C-alpha positions as a Markdown table, in Angstrom:
| # | Residue | x | y | z |
|---|---|---|---|---|
| 1 | Met | 26.9 | -0.3 | 4.6 |
| 2 | Thr | 24.7 | 2.6 | 5.5 |
| 3 | Arg | 22.7 | 3.2 | 8.6 |
| 4 | Ile | 19.1 | 4.1 | 8.3 |
| 5 | Ser | 16.5 | 5.0 | 10.9 |
| 6 | Val | 12.9 | 4.4 | 9.8 |
| 7 | Ser | 9.6 | 3.8 | 11.5 |
| 8 | Val | 7.9 | 0.7 | 10.0 |
| 9 | Asp | 4.3 | 0.2 | 10.9 |
| 10 | Gly | 4.8 | 2.3 | 14.1 |
| 11 | Thr | 8.0 | 0.5 | 15.2 |
| 12 | Glu | 11.2 | 2.5 | 15.1 |
| 13 | Ala | 14.1 | 0.6 | 13.5 |
| 14 | Val | 17.8 | 1.4 | 13.0 |
| 15 | Asp | 19.5 | -0.9 | 10.5 |
| 16 | Glu | 22.7 | -1.2 | 8.5 |
| 17 | Ile | 21.9 | -1.8 | 4.9 |
| 18 | Glu | 23.6 | -1.9 | 1.5 |
| 19 | Pro | 23.0 | 1.5 | -0.2 |
| 20 | Arg | 21.5 | -0.3 | -3.2 |
| 21 | Thr | 18.8 | -2.1 | -1.2 |
| 22 | Leu | 15.3 | -1.4 | -2.5 |
| 23 | Leu | 12.7 | -0.5 | 0.1 |
| 24 | Val | 10.7 | -3.6 | -0.8 |
| 25 | Gln | 13.7 | -5.8 | -0.1 |
| 26 | Tyr | 14.4 | -4.0 | 3.2 |
| 27 | Leu | 10.8 | -4.3 | 4.3 |
| 28 | Arg | 10.6 | -8.0 | 3.5 |
| 29 | Glu | 14.0 | -9.2 | 4.4 |
| 30 | Gln | 15.1 | -7.1 | 7.3 |
| 31 | Arg | 11.7 | -6.0 | 8.8 |
| 32 | Gly | 9.8 | -9.2 | 8.1 |
| 33 | Arg | 6.9 | -7.3 | 6.4 |
| 34 | Thr | 6.2 | -10.0 | 3.8 |
| 35 | Gly | 2.7 | -8.8 | 3.2 |
| 36 | Thr | 4.3 | -6.4 | 0.7 |
| 37 | Pro | 4.9 | -8.6 | -2.3 |
| 38 | Val | 7.6 | -8.2 | -5.0 |
| 39 | Gly | 5.6 | -8.0 | -8.2 |
| 40 | Cys | 7.3 | -6.9 | -11.3 |
| 41 | Asp | 10.4 | -5.3 | -9.9 |
| 42 | Thr | 10.0 | -2.5 | -12.5 |
| 43 | Ser | 7.4 | -0.3 | -10.8 |
| 44 | Asn | 4.8 | -1.2 | -13.5 |
| 45 | Cys | 2.3 | -3.3 | -11.4 |
| 46 | Gly | 2.0 | -1.5 | -8.1 |
| 47 | Ala | 1.7 | -4.7 | -6.0 |
| 48 | Cys | 4.5 | -3.4 | -3.7 |
| 49 | Thr | 2.9 | -0.1 | -2.9 |
| 50 | Val | 3.3 | 1.1 | 0.7 |
| 51 | Leu | 2.7 | 4.5 | 2.3 |
| 52 | Val | 5.8 | 6.6 | 3.0 |
| 53 | Asp | 4.9 | 9.6 | 5.2 |
| 54 | Gly | 1.3 | 8.9 | 4.2 |
| 55 | Arg | 1.8 | 8.9 | 0.4 |
| 56 | Ala | 1.6 | 5.8 | -1.8 |
| 57 | Val | 5.0 | 4.8 | -3.1 |
| 58 | Lys | 6.0 | 1.7 | -5.2 |
| 59 | Ser | 8.6 | 0.2 | -2.9 |
| 60 | Cys | 10.4 | -1.5 | -5.7 |
| 61 | Ala | 11.3 | 1.9 | -7.2 |
| 62 | Leu | 12.6 | 3.5 | -4.0 |
| 63 | Leu | 15.9 | 2.8 | -2.3 |
| 64 | Ala | 15.6 | 2.1 | 1.4 |
| 65 | Val | 18.1 | 4.8 | 2.1 |
| 66 | Gln | 15.6 | 7.3 | 0.6 |
| 67 | Ala | 13.2 | 6.3 | 3.4 |
| 68 | Asp | 15.7 | 7.3 | 6.1 |
| 69 | Gly | 13.8 | 9.2 | 8.7 |
| 70 | Ala | 10.4 | 8.4 | 7.2 |
| 71 | Glu | 7.2 | 6.7 | 8.5 |
| 72 | Val | 6.5 | 3.6 | 6.4 |
| 73 | Thr | 3.2 | 1.9 | 6.6 |
| 74 | Thr | 2.7 | -1.6 | 5.0 |
| 75 | Ile | -0.5 | -3.5 | 4.5 |
| 76 | Gln | 0.3 | -5.3 | 7.8 |
| 77 | Gly | 0.5 | -2.0 | 9.7 |
| 78 | Leu | -2.7 | -0.7 | 8.2 |
| 79 | Ala | -4.8 | -3.0 | 10.4 |
| 80 | Asn | -4.6 | -1.8 | 14.0 |
| 81 | Gly | -6.0 | -4.8 | 15.8 |
| 82 | Glu | -8.8 | -5.0 | 13.4 |
| 83 | Leu | -9.2 | -4.6 | 9.6 |
| 84 | His | -8.9 | -1.1 | 8.2 |
| 85 | Pro | -12.1 | 0.1 | 6.5 |
| 86 | Met | -10.4 | -0.3 | 3.1 |
| 87 | Gln | -9.4 | -3.9 | 3.9 |
| 88 | Lys | -12.8 | -4.7 | 5.2 |
| 89 | Ala | -14.5 | -3.2 | 2.1 |
| 90 | Phe | -12.2 | -5.2 | -0.2 |
| 91 | His | -13.3 | -8.4 | 1.6 |
| 92 | Glu | -17.0 | -7.5 | 1.6 |
| 93 | His | -17.0 | -6.6 | -2.1 |
| 94 | His | -15.0 | -9.6 | -3.2 |
| 95 | Ala | -12.5 | -7.1 | -4.7 |
| 96 | Leu | -9.8 | -9.7 | -5.1 |
| 97 | Gln | -9.3 | -13.0 | -6.7 |
| 98 | Cys | -5.8 | -14.3 | -6.5 |
| 99 | Gly | -4.9 | -11.5 | -4.0 |
| 100 | Tyr | -1.5 | -10.7 | -5.4 |
| 101 | Cys | -2.3 | -7.1 | -6.3 |
| 102 | Thr | -4.4 | -6.6 | -3.2 |
| 103 | Pro | -1.9 | -5.1 | -0.7 |
| 104 | Gly | -0.7 | -2.5 | -3.2 |
| 105 | Met | -4.2 | -1.8 | -4.4 |
| 106 | Ile | -5.4 | -1.2 | -0.9 |
| 107 | Met | -2.5 | 1.0 | 0.0 |
| 108 | Ala | -2.9 | 3.1 | -3.1 |
| 109 | Ala | -6.7 | 3.4 | -2.4 |
| 110 | Val | -6.0 | 4.6 | 1.2 |
| 111 | Asp | -3.7 | 7.3 | -0.3 |
| 112 | Leu | -6.4 | 8.3 | -2.8 |
| 113 | Val | -9.1 | 8.6 | -0.2 |
| 114 | Gly | -6.7 | 10.7 | 1.9 |
| 115 | Glu | -6.6 | 13.1 | -1.0 |
| 116 | Val | -10.2 | 12.9 | -2.2 |
| 117 | Ala | -12.6 | 12.0 | 0.6 |
| 118 | Asp | -15.5 | 11.2 | -1.7 |
| 119 | Pro | -14.0 | 10.0 | -5.0 |
| 120 | Ser | -16.2 | 9.4 | -8.0 |
| 121 | Glu | -16.0 | 6.2 | -9.9 |
| 122 | Gln | -13.8 | 7.9 | -12.5 |
| 123 | Gln | -11.5 | 9.4 | -9.8 |
| 124 | Val | -11.0 | 5.9 | -8.3 |
| 125 | Arg | -10.2 | 4.4 | -11.6 |
| 126 | Glu | -7.7 | 7.2 | -12.4 |
| 127 | Gly | -6.3 | 7.1 | -8.9 |
| 128 | Leu | -5.5 | 3.4 | -9.1 |
| 129 | Glu | -4.3 | 3.3 | -12.7 |
| 130 | Gly | -0.7 | 2.6 | -11.6 |
| 131 | Asn | -1.9 | -0.6 | -9.9 |
| 132 | Leu | -2.6 | -3.6 | -12.1 |
| 133 | Cys | -5.0 | -6.4 | -11.4 |
| 134 | Arg | -5.1 | -9.3 | -13.9 |
| 135 | Cys | -8.1 | -11.1 | -12.3 |
| 136 | Thr | -11.0 | -8.9 | -11.3 |
| 137 | Gly | -11.9 | -6.4 | -14.0 |
| 138 | Tyr | -11.8 | -3.6 | -11.4 |
| 139 | Gln | -15.5 | -3.2 | -10.9 |
| 140 | Asn | -15.6 | -4.7 | -7.4 |
| 141 | Ile | -12.4 | -2.8 | -6.5 |
| 142 | Val | -14.0 | 0.5 | -7.5 |
| 143 | Ala | -17.1 | -0.3 | -5.4 |
| 144 | Ala | -14.9 | -1.3 | -2.4 |
| 145 | Val | -12.9 | 1.9 | -2.5 |
| 146 | Arg | -16.1 | 4.1 | -2.7 |
| 147 | Asp | -17.7 | 2.2 | 0.2 |
| 148 | Ala | -14.6 | 2.4 | 2.3 |
| 149 | Ala | -14.3 | 6.1 | 1.5 |
| 150 | Ala | -17.8 | 6.6 | 2.8 |
| 151 | Glu | -17.1 | 4.7 | 6.0 |
| 152 | Met | -13.8 | 6.6 | 6.5 |
| 153 | Arg | -15.5 | 9.9 | 6.3 |
| 154 | Gly | -18.4 | 8.7 | 8.5 |
| 155 | Ala | -21.1 | 8.7 | 5.9 |
| 156 | Ser | -21.9 | 5.0 | 6.0 |
């Protein structure tokens, strides 16, 4: 067993874990953050995307021990008493159907907007290309990200 210290959604945690534990397993099984789904387990779909020190990471491709000392934000921690602008925009634009990809898509979009405050449609599409959605066709997702970006930079 290995001891890790990590901040998950603003709460400090110290846990003993198996060194082979994936971050997604740790978040779901030991921290109760079940809003982060296990999608493909191969890092292809992006459903399990979380923010590690502010950057989007596919949590099925990172060992929990690699997050030792880091700040991890899940979809559940993104809302701080009310919906984050990205969550709100996804809801308003109907940018989800089954919802399975939504947590990872939102987390990747938050990272994208942190890097590019006013992304073009093409930049959104390229920025989210590692996150798969099998339901929506992406048009509403792109619109949601662009509107949330405007709100986040105060241009709404």
